[in-house]
Steps between C-alpha positions, in 0.01 A plus 500: 500500500786729612681675215691743723875486562636360809814599690636144513608503142601765250239577223558386132714756331556587132832554349470881567452453881763330721421287799735725705289797418180335596669377818591857589141618421360226739731615776373866438136376525572300809654796668268787418393690815149651429527712807728721317354840420587458134212260471250759641224593246610218261278226370498194731787287448605146581831324513465341163759501238296715280436756771884521573569543114233775482619683798869490397404645168288780661788595733751503211274701267435752785872582506590768247868407459388128434261626232771698336745222504226273347448747201831371354347168433186654318438580144617848407659534851158497668378825347141348466514373857292719733466384867160542663382448853168463655348609830669226703854599387484805739644283776820420327 
């Protein structure tokens, strides 16, 4: 039994996720180039929707200006949010 998502149809979405956004994520996943140096030292990836989502989040959170803009959506202006990185983040 295969429970994975295929590229022939968009996955089922909830009211908080649009089909357009999932379509864009699928396009990102289909076009990732794992020969890019940014993938060096990172956990092995594949072109799945979940990997694309995780990678986009990792890149976004590694960007300090994005983190600062994100704080305006957090409780108490993000005062309790502390960004941490691990040994793999040295490649960003």
